Backbone bond lengths (Angstrom), bond angles and torsions (degrees), N, CA, C in turn:
res aa  C-N    CA-C-N  psi(-1)  N-CA   C-N-CA  omega(-1)  CA-C   N-CA-C  phi
1 X - - - 1.484 - - 1.553 108.86 -
2 X 1.336 118.05 130.32 1.467 118.81 179.46 1.536 110.64 -62.15
3 X 1.331 117.84 145.79 1.442 121.29 -178.36 1.619 108.55 -85.81
4 X 1.309 112.93 172.41 1.485 116.70 179.26 1.503 109.88 -63.05
5 X 1.350 117.45 -41.52 1.491 122.41 -178.56 1.528 110.10 -62.84
6 X 1.310 116.76 -46.94 1.529 119.82 -178.67 1.512 108.96 -64.65
7 X 1.336 121.64 -41.16 1.416 122.66 177.99 1.469 112.97 -64.94
8 X 1.348 117.13 -40.72 1.461 120.50 178.46 1.521 111.76 -58.45
9 X 1.350 113.85 -53.72 1.511 118.29 -177.30 1.510 111.37 -70.50
10 X 1.279 120.06 -23.92 1.463 120.98 172.20 1.522 111.73 -66.08
11 X 1.340 114.17 -37.36 1.463 119.60 176.62 1.509 111.33 -67.94
12 X 1.355 116.57 -39.66 1.463 120.66 175.15 1.510 111.89 -59.87
13 X 1.341 114.67 -48.20 1.421 119.12 -178.04 1.519 114.37 -63.51
14 X 1.360 115.71 -36.87 1.477 121.60 178.56 1.458 113.51 -67.23
15 X 1.360 117.63 -26.19 1.509 124.26 -175.93 1.498 107.97 -83.34
16 X 1.346 121.28 -28.09 1.456 122.66 -172.22 1.502 117.66 -49.94
17 X 1.350 117.28 -46.74 1.533 118.28 -178.27 1.481 111.42 -59.48
18 X 1.355 117.14 -36.93 1.493 121.65 -177.35 1.543 109.12 -62.46
19 X 1.310 118.62 -31.76 1.469 123.47 -173.74 1.533 110.84 -63.95
20 X 1.318 118.55 -16.53 1.482 120.25 176.69 1.490 110.91 -60.86
21 X 1.355 116.51 -32.72 1.460 122.21 178.20 1.472 113.55 -92.85
22 X 1.345 115.19 -31.08 1.460 120.00 -177.62 1.538 114.11 -69.83
23 X 1.313 115.42 -43.78 1.472 117.35 -176.13 1.580 114.20 -58.11
24 X 1.353 116.48 -50.81 1.464 116.53 176.53 1.550 113.30 -64.37
25 X 1.341 116.09 -26.77 1.426 122.54 178.57 1.583 107.91 -65.44
26 X 1.302 116.41 -42.80 1.468 122.62 179.17 1.552 109.54 -64.42
27 X 1.318 115.38 -44.53 1.468 118.40 -179.98 1.510 108.28 -62.79
28 X 1.308 117.98 -42.29 1.527 120.71 179.64 1.478 108.74 -58.75
29 X 1.370 119.75 -46.25 1.439 121.21 -179.70 1.534 109.99 -57.17
30 X 1.330 116.86 -47.05 1.506 119.80 -176.47 1.511 109.46 -57.67
31 X 1.398 115.34 -43.02 1.482 117.74 179.79 1.518 112.71 -65.58
32 X 1.344 115.48 -41.56 1.470 119.00 -178.97 1.546 113.46 -67.50
33 X 1.362 113.89 -34.33 1.454 119.43 -177.58 1.520 108.94 -66.93
34 X 1.357 115.95 -43.74 1.481 118.13 176.64 1.453 113.72 -64.66
35 X 1.369 115.27 -40.77 1.469 119.27 -179.83 1.522 112.16 -66.72
36 X 1.344 116.78 -21.62 1.442 120.40 -179.51 1.518 108.98 -84.24
37 X 1.344 118.41 -9.51 1.442 121.10 179.07 1.486 115.39 99.42
38 X 1.315 116.85 8.62 1.520 119.13 177.76 1.491 109.53 -77.38
39 X 1.368 119.22 136.55 1.440 119.60 177.19 1.525 108.78 -66.11
40 X 1.344 116.09 151.74 1.453 119.95 -178.25 1.505 115.48 -53.54
41 X 1.329 117.61 -41.83 1.456 121.72 179.08 1.519 112.12 -62.87
42 X 1.349 116.75 -40.33 1.446 120.43 -178.04 1.585 109.44 -72.70
43 X 1.309 113.11 -38.67 1.507 116.24 178.49 1.506 111.87 -62.75
44 X 1.316 116.37 -40.38 1.507 119.10 179.82 1.558 108.00 -73.87
45 X 1.307 118.02 -35.36 1.504 120.64 -179.07 1.509 108.87 -62.07
46 X 1.364 116.67 -33.37 1.513 116.89 -178.67 1.523 110.07 -68.28
47 X 1.370 116.50 -34.59 1.445 118.69 178.03 1.532 110.38 -68.27
48 X 1.313 117.96 -32.94 1.467 120.86 -177.13 1.481 112.18 -78.44
49 X 1.305 115.76 -28.40 1.543 120.38 -175.56 1.491 110.29 -97.07
50 X 1.307 115.82 -51.78 1.495 121.96 -174.51 1.528 111.79 -72.82
51 X 1.338 115.22 -50.89 1.417 127.01 -176.62 1.541 111.77 48.92
52 X 1.311 115.83 51.96 1.458 120.57 178.11 1.472 106.32 -145.63
53 X 1.359 120.49 102.98 1.403 125.37 -171.98 1.513 115.55 -60.59
54 X 1.315 117.46 -47.21 1.444 119.36 -176.51 1.565 112.43 -60.93
55 X 1.312 115.39 -44.90 1.478 120.30 -178.10 1.518 110.40 -70.68
56 X 1.367 118.05 -31.07 1.423 120.40 176.44 1.501 112.74 -66.64
57 X 1.306 115.41 -43.12 1.519 122.02 176.77 1.522 111.48 -61.37
58 X 1.347 113.70 -45.23 1.460 119.69 179.15 1.561 110.96 -63.90
59 X 1.311 115.39 -43.26 1.478 118.06 -179.84 1.484 111.34 -65.18
60 X 1.306 117.47 -37.39 1.499 120.45 177.06 1.494 110.88 -62.53
61 X 1.352 115.89 -44.22 1.481 118.03 179.65 1.525 111.85 -64.22
62 X 1.339 117.18 -39.47 1.429 120.35 -179.82 1.550 110.48 -69.19
63 X 1.296 117.87 -37.20 1.479 122.67 178.26 1.520 108.03 -63.23
64 X 1.313 116.63 -41.30 1.500 118.18 -179.22 1.533 112.16 -64.62
65 X 1.354 116.70 -33.83 1.454 119.19 178.06 1.495 115.91 -86.09
66 X 1.377 116.29 13.14 1.394 122.92 178.46 1.537 113.54 57.45
67 X 1.343 115.36 39.64 1.461 123.38 178.06 1.520 107.89 -70.30
68 X 1.373 117.15 140.66 1.473 122.03 177.19 1.585 109.35 -54.94
69 X 1.297 114.80 144.28 1.489 121.79 -176.25 1.521 109.81 -58.62
70 X 1.331 121.50 -38.14 1.425 121.70 -176.04 1.480 109.43 -67.39
71 X 1.338 119.35 -33.37 1.479 121.67 176.61 1.507 112.50 -68.35
72 X 1.351 116.01 -39.74 1.435 120.28 175.45 1.482 111.75 -62.43
73 X 1.302 117.99 -44.41 1.456 122.25 -177.88 1.553 110.25 -65.59
74 X 1.321 117.85 -46.91 1.445 120.38 178.43 1.558 113.80 -65.01
75 X 1.320 115.41 -36.36 1.462 118.05 -179.00 1.502 110.30 -67.97
76 X 1.311 117.53 -48.25 1.480 121.27 178.42 1.531 110.43 -62.24
77 X 1.330 115.48 -35.48 1.493 117.09 -178.13 1.493 108.92 -65.30
78 X 1.357 119.15 -45.64 1.428 124.18 -178.90 1.535 109.30 -60.15
79 X 1.421 116.20 -50.35 1.399 120.93 -178.20 1.553 110.04 -56.73
80 X 1.306 118.87 -34.04 1.436 123.71 -175.65 1.497 113.17 -87.36
81 X 1.347 119.39 -2.04 1.463 122.33 -177.46 1.513 108.75 -63.43
82 X 1.292 120.13 -20.08 1.435 121.70 179.88 1.561 111.47 -62.52
83 X 1.355 114.60 -26.34 1.419 118.13 -179.59 1.553 113.38 -68.10
84 X 1.299 114.53 -21.49 1.526 121.84 174.98 1.554 104.83 -68.10
85 X 1.298 116.98 -42.27 1.482 119.06 -177.54 1.514 109.66 -71.56
86 X 1.365 117.68 -33.14 1.444 118.83 173.72 1.474 111.77 -64.14
87 X 1.336 118.37 -46.41 1.404 121.12 -177.55 1.537 113.61 -63.31
88 X 1.338 112.75 -38.21 1.512 117.85 176.75 1.493 109.90 -60.95
89 X 1.353 117.61 -39.49 1.464 123.28 -177.99 1.516 110.55 -69.51
90 X 1.297 117.18 -36.84 1.480 121.56 -175.49 1.519 110.92 -84.58
91 X 1.326 118.37 -24.70 1.439 122.58 -171.11 1.537 115.91 -50.74
92 X 1.383 118.67 -47.26 1.464 120.90 -179.81 1.581 111.83 -59.77
93 X 1.264 117.87 -24.72 1.486 120.79 -178.87 1.520 113.72 -85.88
94 X 1.374 117.05 -19.64 1.416 119.78 -176.92 1.524 113.31 -116.48
95 X 1.330 117.53 7.61 1.463 119.53 -174.89 1.541 113.78 -64.11
96 X 1.308 116.06 -20.74 1.459 120.07 -176.88 1.529 110.90 -83.49
97 X 1.311 118.85 -10.36 1.443 121.84 -174.25 1.538 113.22 -81.41
98 X 1.285 116.67 163.03 1.421 122.11 -178.97 1.569 109.47 -72.91
99 X 1.313 114.29 167.05 1.511 114.98 -177.74 1.526 112.58 -67.99
100 X 1.272 114.87 -27.15 1.533 117.90 178.91 1.506 109.13 -66.08
101 X 1.306 113.15 -43.80 1.479 116.19 -179.21 1.544 109.99 -67.18
102 X 1.278 118.22 -38.56 1.460 120.06 -179.84 1.544 111.24 -62.90
103 X 1.329 115.40 -42.08 1.459 121.04 -178.54 1.567 108.79 -66.57
104 X 1.315 115.97 -39.50 1.448 120.40 179.05 1.495 113.09 -64.46
105 X 1.347 117.57 -50.28 1.420 122.32 178.13 1.497 113.30 -67.89
106 X 1.302 118.93 -28.99 1.497 120.15 176.87 1.582 108.40 -69.17
107 X 1.296 116.26 -36.31 1.490 118.64 175.92 1.493 112.43 -65.30
108 X 1.295 117.26 -34.04 1.480 123.38 -173.59 1.572 108.17 -92.54
109 X 1.301 119.33 3.21 1.459 122.23 -176.61 1.518 112.55 -80.49
110 X 1.334 114.68 85.11 1.467 121.56 179.64 1.591 105.85 -106.72
111 X 1.301 112.23 174.47 1.476 118.52 179.27 1.557 111.13 -57.14
112 X 1.286 113.38 -48.44 1.492 118.77 -176.79 1.531 111.25 -67.08
113 X 1.308 115.62 -46.71 1.509 118.81 179.11 1.513 111.51 -63.12
114 X 1.292 116.81 -40.54 1.488 120.25 177.50 1.514 112.14 -59.53
115 X 1.338 115.33 -48.27 1.440 120.51 -176.55 1.547 110.95 -56.35
116 X 1.307 116.12 -42.29 1.468 120.96 -176.96 1.558 107.18 -75.45
117 X 1.315 119.95 -46.96 1.453 123.23 -175.30 1.535 112.95 -64.45
118 X 1.296 117.31 -46.74 1.470 119.51 -175.31 1.582 110.67 -67.12
119 X 1.360 112.79 -36.39 1.463 117.27 173.20 1.487 113.76 -59.45
120 X 1.274 116.65 -41.30 1.471 122.36 177.90 1.548 110.98 -66.44
121 X 1.391 115.93 -46.10 1.416 119.17 178.27 1.517 111.99 -57.58
122 X 1.315 115.50 -48.62 1.462 119.66 -176.65 1.559 112.70 -66.44
123 X 1.280 114.90 -37.77 1.462 119.18 175.35 1.534 111.64 -64.17
124 X 1.330 114.87 -39.62 1.458 117.68 -179.15 1.501 112.65 -68.18
125 X 1.349 116.55 -37.82 1.453 121.06 179.72 1.542 109.06 -66.13
126 X 1.353 116.06 -47.89 1.503 119.50 -178.65 1.512 111.64 -60.49
127 X 1.363 116.40 -29.82 1.440 119.87 -175.71 1.547 111.03 -98.02
128 X 1.349 116.79 8.59 1.435 121.83 -178.58 1.501 113.05 54.80
129 X 1.337 118.60 39.94 1.377 124.09 176.06 1.518 113.30 -86.41
130 X 1.338 116.57 141.27 1.485 118.17 -178.24 1.504 111.81 -62.40
131 X 1.328 120.54 135.98 1.441 125.46 -175.82 1.451 114.76 -98.78
132 X 1.318 121.12 9.46 1.452 124.67 -173.76 1.607 111.14 -52.70
133 X 1.287 116.71 -48.52 1.425 121.82 -173.97 1.489 117.02 -106.19
134 X 1.383 115.81 16.07 1.428 119.76 -175.47 1.569 112.11 -63.65
135 X 1.309 114.80 -30.73 1.453 118.31 -177.19 1.564 111.34 -66.34
136 X 1.364 115.66 -20.38 1.463 117.64 174.38 1.519 110.42 -71.96
137 X 1.333 118.08 -30.37 1.446 122.00 175.14 1.485 109.13 -66.58
138 X 1.286 118.35 -42.27 1.485 126.77 175.60 1.502 108.93 -60.34
139 X 1.311 118.29 -45.67 1.456 124.35 -178.86 1.573 109.35 -64.21
140 X 1.315 119.04 -45.55 1.433 123.65 177.16 1.535 111.19 -57.50
141 X 1.344 118.47 -48.45 1.421 122.68 179.09 1.469 112.05 -64.18
142 X 1.382 119.03 -43.91 1.405 124.25 -177.91 1.569 112.77 -64.72
143 X 1.309 114.11 -46.61 1.499 117.83 -179.08 1.476 110.39 -66.55
144 X 1.328 118.84 -37.73 1.500 120.45 178.36 1.537 110.12 -60.40
145 X 1.316 115.50 -46.15 1.472 120.25 -178.45 1.573 108.51 -64.82
146 X 1.334 114.80 -45.38 1.471 118.93 -178.96 1.486 112.92 -59.43
147 X 1.363 118.09 -46.48 1.452 120.04 -175.73 1.531 110.50 -68.13
148 X 1.341 115.64 -34.59 1.449 121.16 178.70 1.529 110.64 -66.73
149 X 1.352 115.95 -43.12 1.449 120.96 178.98 1.556 112.20 -61.56
150 X 1.343 116.30 -45.64 1.462 120.71 176.70 1.512 111.59 -60.04
151 X 1.329 117.81 -45.37 1.501 122.64 -176.61 1.533 108.01 -65.65
152 X 1.338 118.68 -47.69 1.387 121.08 -175.84 1.491 114.18 -69.04
153 X 1.368 116.90 -31.82 1.458 121.03 177.71 1.519 107.78 -71.02
154 X 1.338 119.07 -40.89 1.482 120.43 178.65 1.540 109.76 -62.30
155 X 1.361 115.37 -40.79 1.471 118.91 179.55 1.504 109.09 -62.33
156 X 1.261 117.42 -46.61 1.496 119.87 177.50 1.491 115.61 -59.82
157 X 1.344 117.14 -36.72 1.394 122.05 -179.79 1.550 112.72 -70.77
158 X 1.327 114.48 -39.96 1.467 115.78 -171.40 1.568 114.04 -98.63
159 X 1.340 115.87 -25.88 1.476 115.85 177.50 1.535 112.92 -130.36
160 X 1.349 115.56 5.56 1.452 117.65 -175.98 1.540 114.94 -64.54
161 X 1.341 114.84 -27.66 1.456 117.77 178.10 1.488 115.67 -65.84
162 X 1.310 117.74 -16.21 1.395 123.85 178.30 1.470 115.50 -91.86
163 X 1.371 114.86 -1.51 1.496 121.34 176.72 1.503 110.56 -81.03
164 X 1.285 121.73 127.65 1.474 122.50 -178.23 1.543 111.61 -57.61
165 X 1.294 121.10 136.98 1.417 124.05 175.11 1.496 113.61 -60.94
166 X 1.325 117.50 -24.26 1.417 122.34 -177.31 1.527 112.34 -66.86
167 X 1.332 116.46 -15.86 1.471 120.54 179.99 1.535 110.28 -67.29
168 X 1.289 119.87 -20.97 1.444 121.05 177.57 1.483 116.12 59.29
169 X 1.367 118.03 46.55 1.457 120.92 -179.10 1.501 114.57 -61.14
170 X 1.379 118.75 -24.34 1.450 119.59 -178.27 1.499 111.17 -65.78
171 X 1.286 121.88 -19.35 1.473 122.13 177.49 1.518 110.72 -71.16
172 X 1.302 119.17 -21.16 1.472 121.31 178.28 1.473 115.20 -64.12
173 X 1.372 115.85 -28.01 1.481 121.96 177.14 1.523 107.30 -58.07
174 X 1.307 117.43 -53.38 1.477 117.84 -179.35 1.499 113.80 -65.48
175 X 1.312 116.58 -39.87 1.482 120.08 177.76 1.488 111.37 -58.05
176 X 1.312 117.22 -44.22 1.462 121.15 -178.07 1.489 112.69 -58.55
177 X 1.321 116.11 -49.26 1.455 121.04 -176.35 1.568 111.28 -74.95
178 X 1.313 117.72 -29.65 1.487 118.12 171.90 1.461 111.67 -62.21
179 X 1.371 115.32 -45.97 1.510 121.35 179.58 1.524 111.48 -60.77
180 X 1.339 117.13 -30.65 1.441 118.84 178.61 1.485 115.99 -81.41
181 X 1.302 116.59 -37.63 1.475 122.33 -172.75 1.545 111.58 -82.26
182 X 1.301 117.63 -46.96 1.487 118.88 -171.56 1.535 112.13 -56.17
183 X 1.297 119.90 -45.37 1.500 117.27 -177.97 1.486 116.76 -60.33
184 X 1.369 117.88 -22.56 1.462 122.21 -175.60 1.511 111.92 -101.03
185 X 1.348 118.98 4.44 1.493 121.29 177.09 1.532 107.78 -87.36
186 X 1.343 112.31 84.50 1.462 121.46 -177.39 1.540 117.55 -108.86
187 X 1.315 115.96 -7.30 1.485 118.76 -178.40 1.493 109.53 -137.56
188 X 1.301 115.69 167.94 1.465 121.67 -174.01 1.591 112.16 -64.84
189 X 1.281 120.06 -44.70 1.506 117.46 179.07 1.528 111.94 -59.05
190 X 1.400 117.19 -39.06 1.451 118.81 179.49 1.458 112.95 -66.50
191 X 1.253 119.01 -44.23 1.500 123.62 -178.80 1.546 107.06 -66.22
192 X 1.300 115.71 -45.15 1.477 118.37 178.84 1.551 114.27 -61.79
193 X 1.293 115.54 -41.25 1.472 121.32 174.44 1.512 112.91 -60.89
194 X 1.347 113.54 -43.39 1.457 117.78 178.22 1.531 112.74 -65.46
195 X 1.308 115.80 -41.52 1.480 118.51 179.32 1.495 112.86 -68.44
196 X 1.335 115.76 -41.51 1.442 120.26 -178.90 1.515 109.77 -64.51
197 X 1.279 118.42 -47.41 1.510 122.05 178.13 1.471 111.95 -61.63
198 X 1.331 118.15 -41.21 1.474 119.62 177.38 1.492 115.52 -62.06
199 X 1.349 115.21 -45.63 1.485 121.41 177.65 1.477 109.66 -63.15
200 X 1.313 118.13 -42.94 1.505 120.25 -179.42 1.524 111.50 -64.53
201 X 1.341 114.68 -38.69 1.483 118.42 -178.87 1.516 111.42 -65.36
202 X 1.267 113.22 -42.17 1.474 117.80 178.39 1.543 113.11 -66.40
203 X 1.359 115.70 -44.19 1.410 121.52 178.60 1.521 113.62 -65.30
204 X 1.333 116.77 -30.62 1.459 121.68 -179.97 1.499 114.80 -100.45
205 X 1.371 115.66 19.20 1.462 118.43 -174.87 1.476 113.99 -64.53
206 X 1.433 116.01 -27.56 1.399 120.42 -176.72 1.511 114.80 -88.06
207 X 1.273 118.89 0.78 1.480 121.61 -178.26 1.508 108.53 -75.85
208 X 1.377 117.29 147.91 1.509 122.22 -175.71 1.526 108.45 -72.27
209 X 1.332 113.17 161.13 1.470 122.45 175.44 1.531 116.07 54.54
210 X 1.349 115.75 26.94 1.466 122.91 179.12 1.510 111.40 60.07
211 X 1.373 117.97 27.54 1.468 119.52 -178.65 1.494 110.12 -64.69
212 X 1.271 119.95 -21.86 1.496 121.94 178.24 1.563 108.95 -59.51
213 X 1.296 115.63 -42.25 1.467 119.29 178.92 1.484 115.12 -64.87
214 X 1.363 116.53 -35.96 1.425 121.45 175.84 1.527 110.23 -65.42
215 X 1.348 115.30 -45.90 1.474 118.69 179.74 1.511 110.43 -63.42
216 X 1.320 116.73 -41.21 1.449 120.68 179.73 1.514 111.99 -60.93
217 X 1.319 117.50 -41.22 1.463 120.86 179.66 1.527 111.03 -61.15
218 X 1.367 115.01 -47.96 1.463 118.97 -179.03 1.544 113.07 -63.80
219 X 1.388 112.72 -39.15 1.468 116.15 179.92 1.468 113.51 -67.34
220 X 1.344 115.90 -42.88 1.485 119.99 178.69 1.495 112.23 -62.23
221 X 1.362 117.24 -43.97 1.478 120.65 175.40 1.491 113.59 -61.50
222 X 1.325 115.20 -44.44 1.481 121.63 179.89 1.483 111.86 -60.33
223 X 1.350 117.64 -48.12 1.486 119.52 179.87 1.467 110.93 -66.10
224 X 1.306 120.89 -40.32 1.513 121.95 177.67 1.475 111.68 -63.21
225 X 1.298 120.62 -45.09 1.408 123.85 -179.60 1.588 111.79 -65.71
226 X 1.326 115.33 -39.85 1.458 120.88 179.07 1.531 108.16 -63.01
227 X 1.252 120.17 -47.83 1.456 120.08 -175.80 1.593 109.65 -69.76
228 X 1.322 115.41 -37.56 1.471 117.77 177.57 1.538 109.49 -61.41
229 X 1.319 119.07 -39.28 1.391 123.87 -177.92 1.574 110.33 -67.33
230 X 1.326 112.74 -42.64 1.482 118.74 175.95 1.500 111.08 -60.29
231 X 1.348 116.53 -45.11 1.455 119.00 -178.11 1.545 113.04 -66.16
232 X 1.369 114.53 -39.14 1.406 117.35 176.76 1.512 111.66 -64.46
233 X 1.375 118.46 -40.47 1.423 118.09 178.08 1.485 113.59 -66.62
234 X 1.344 118.51 -37.70 1.450 122.39 178.00 1.465 111.89 -64.47
235 X 1.384 116.00 -38.51 1.446 119.39 -179.43 1.576 110.33 -70.45
236 X 1.307 117.20 -30.19 1.463 119.92 178.10 1.527 111.43 -72.48
237 X 1.304 115.22 -36.77 1.465 118.73 -178.31 1.599 111.29 -79.48
238 X 1.346 114.04 -34.06 1.462 120.43 -177.69 1.490 109.20 -130.32
239 X 1.336 117.84 72.96 1.470 117.33 -177.37 1.504 112.99 -65.28
240 X 1.286 116.90 147.10 1.491 123.43 175.26 1.551 107.52 -85.58
241 X 1.381 116.62 160.09 1.440 118.19 175.40 1.514 114.87 -54.23
242 X 1.315 117.24 -36.41 1.454 120.61 178.77 1.514 113.05 -64.93
243 X 1.359 114.75 -42.06 1.465 118.58 -178.85 1.509 111.79 -70.89
244 X 1.386 115.60 -32.93 1.462 118.74 178.33 1.501 111.33 -68.95
245 X 1.317 116.06 -35.40 1.507 120.59 -179.00 1.516 115.22 -61.38
246 X 1.376 115.15 -33.83 1.439 116.94 -179.10 1.534 113.55 -70.25
247 X 1.291 115.67 -13.93 1.518 117.45 178.96 1.526 112.67 -99.94
248 X 1.301 113.52 -4.89 1.496 117.12 -179.09 1.539 113.46 -81.29
């Protein structure tokens, strides 16, 4: 059975490739936050408390355009609703942990940490691997991402203005999420939700206050849930031999 130490460093190692997109993303946020007029201390505090790159970038943009506070709050809330889905997915794997562990992992539950952790949990279950120390893998991945995000944000805040605009750091945001999403698109509801949200985001790009992103999030979730419900209903009415076997 893997030890706590080996699981922790395995999580660190699994997270490293993703940092190629995360680090410039953090620098970009630091630059945008200062450009929006946020004080350096407040910009860095947001990275330490919120720890959610996409919502931080959106919040900085809305702050720069003097958007009402309630709109900023609601927009970032909707953008971060995906974390509820992440936590629901991870919950069965961490239900045996203490409250302190759950709070710690909840704080570290970012897009990048979730992608690595849930893949490891699912692989372990399919291979009948013992799950006793799997949360240490989650911790290693989460802390690696967290430390990188804090460091890159600080770099963007304090030296980001010296980085040439021709570097195009804003493109790393799209690259990071593409790298996270594409590998997990393995079924029809997931692909449909991805496509619907993407089309809606492009169609609503011109809406004020980033409302197109909010609409895209709801549309993507709605399409995915609808198709999953239809598939579950069809499976119940017309079970396959494989699905029948698991109840025998």
